[in-house]
C-alpha positions in Angstrom: 107.8 70.9 102.0 104.1 70.2 102.6 102.1 72.7 104.5 99.7 71.2 107.0 97.1 72.8 109.2 98.4 73.3 112.7 95.1 72.8 114.5 95.7 73.6 118.1 99.4 72.5 118.2 101.7 75.1 119.8 104.1 77.0 117.6 107.4 78.0 119.4 105.6 77.4 122.6 102.6 79.6 121.7 99.1 78.4 121.0 97.5 79.6 117.8 95.3 82.0 119.8 98.4 83.6 121.4 100.1 83.7 118.0 97.1 85.4 116.4 97.0 87.9 119.2 100.8 88.6 118.8 100.4 89.1 115.0 97.4 91.4 115.5 99.2 93.5 118.1 102.3 93.7 115.9 100.3 94.8 112.8 98.5 97.4 114.8 101.7 98.8 116.2 103.3 99.0 112.7 100.2 100.7 111.2 100.2 103.3 114.1 103.9 104.0 113.6 103.3 104.4 109.8 100.4 106.8 110.4 102.5 108.8 112.9 105.4 109.0 110.5 103.1 110.2 107.6 101.4 112.8 109.8 104.8 114.1 111.0 106.1 114.4 107.5 102.9 116.1 106.3 103.0 118.6 109.3 106.7 119.3 108.5 105.8 120.1 104.9 103.0 122.3 106.0 105.2 124.2 108.5 107.8 124.7 105.8 105.2 125.9 103.3 103.8 128.3 105.9 107.2 129.6 106.8 108.1 130.1 103.2 104.8 131.7 102.4 104.9 134.1 105.4 108.5 135.1 104.4 107.1 136.7 101.3 105.3 139.3 103.4 106.9 142.4 104.9 108.2 145.8 104.1 108.8 146.7 100.5 112.5 146.9 99.7 113.3 149.6 97.1 116.1 152.1 97.1 113.8 154.8 95.6 111.8 157.1 97.7 108.0 156.9 97.8 107.7 160.0 95.6 110.0 158.4 92.9 107.9 155.2 92.9 104.6 157.2 92.6 106.1 159.3 89.8 107.1 156.2 87.9 103.6 154.7 88.3 102.0 157.8 86.9 104.5 158.1 84.1 103.9 154.5 83.0 100.1 154.7 82.9 98.5 154.5 79.5 95.1 155.4 78.3 93.0 153.3 76.1 90.8 154.4 73.2 88.5 151.4 73.6 84.8 152.0 74.1 83.7 150.1 77.1 80.1 149.8 78.0 78.7 148.5 81.2 
């Protein structure tokens, strides 16, 4: 099938100017929808990250008493024989 320039002939009852306007509006609408979708997805990922990150904060859970934990820390300390100069 040969393609021919349409000139100013109507296409499905629309002039080329009307058709161009319709295509432009449709493309803009699709681009806006895609941007909204991407922003929504990104915000959802950020919210989940923030929620997961904040869940790592809070009270320390350990069955031992504070005194037992401190005793363990002191017991596991080591000294070094390195000579460090500042």
